C-alpha positions as CSV (number, residue, x, y, z in Angstrom):
1,M,-38.8,-80.3,16.3
2,R,-41.2,-83.2,16.4
3,E,-40.0,-84.0,19.9
4,L,-41.0,-80.5,21.1
5,E,-44.5,-81.1,19.7
6,L,-44.8,-84.4,21.4
7,F,-43.7,-82.9,24.7
8,G,-46.2,-80.1,24.2
9,Q,-49.0,-82.6,23.8
10,F,-47.8,-84.4,26.9
11,L,-48.0,-81.1,28.9
12,M,-51.5,-80.4,27.6
13,R,-52.6,-83.9,28.7
14,L,-51.0,-83.4,32.1
15,L,-52.7,-80.0,32.4
16,Q,-56.0,-81.6,31.7
17,E,-55.4,-84.3,34.3
18,R,-54.5,-81.8,36.9
19,L,-57.5,-79.6,36.2
20,Q,-59.8,-82.6,36.4
21,Q,-58.3,-83.8,39.7
22,G,-58.6,-80.3,41.1
23,H,-62.2,-80.1,40.0
24,A,-63.0,-83.5,41.6
25,R,-61.3,-82.4,44.8
26,A,-63.3,-79.2,44.8
27,L,-66.5,-81.1,44.5
28,D,-65.6,-83.5,47.3
29,P,-67.1,-82.2,50.6
30,G,-64.0,-83.5,52.4
31,G,-61.6,-82.0,49.8
32,A,-58.8,-80.1,51.5
33,L,-58.3,-76.6,50.2
34,F,-54.5,-77.2,50.2
35,D,-54.9,-80.1,47.7
36,I,-57.1,-78.0,45.4
37,K,-54.5,-75.2,45.5
38,V,-51.7,-77.7,44.7
39,C,-53.6,-78.9,41.6
40,A,-54.2,-75.4,40.5
41,H,-50.5,-74.5,40.8
42,E,-49.5,-77.6,39.0
43,A,-51.9,-76.8,36.2
44,E,-50.5,-73.2,36.0
45,L,-47.0,-74.6,35.8
46,C,-47.9,-76.9,32.9
47,T,-49.4,-73.9,31.1
48,R,-46.3,-71.8,31.6
49,I,-43.9,-74.6,30.5
50,H,-46.1,-75.2,27.4
51,A,-45.9,-71.5,26.5
52,A,-42.1,-71.5,26.9
53,L,-41.9,-74.6,24.8
54,K,-43.9,-73.0,22.0
55,A,-41.6,-69.9,22.1
56,L,-38.6,-72.2,21.9
57,A,-40.0,-74.0,18.9
58,L,-40.8,-70.7,17.1
59,D,-37.6,-68.7,17.8
60,P,-34.8,-70.0,20.0
61,G,-33.2,-66.6,20.1
62,K,-36.3,-65.0,21.5
63,F,-36.7,-67.8,23.9
64,I,-33.2,-67.2,25.3
65,Q,-33.8,-63.5,25.5
66,E,-37.2,-63.9,27.2
67,Y,-36.7,-66.9,29.5
68,L,-33.0,-67.2,30.1
69,S,-31.9,-63.6,30.6
């Protein structure tokens, strides 16, 4: 399960990067709203994948029932 923990850490780092980029684009006067939305959606996806990964690590049966049914 060490690999799942490492992948979870990677996702959290990726989430942080996306949030920082979205924030920087939001502060940029020329920042396009589309780019800001894309960063927000990517950050949300990282959060959802991380939650699913944690569920998989805790209980594979529950993960299958919740995410694969």
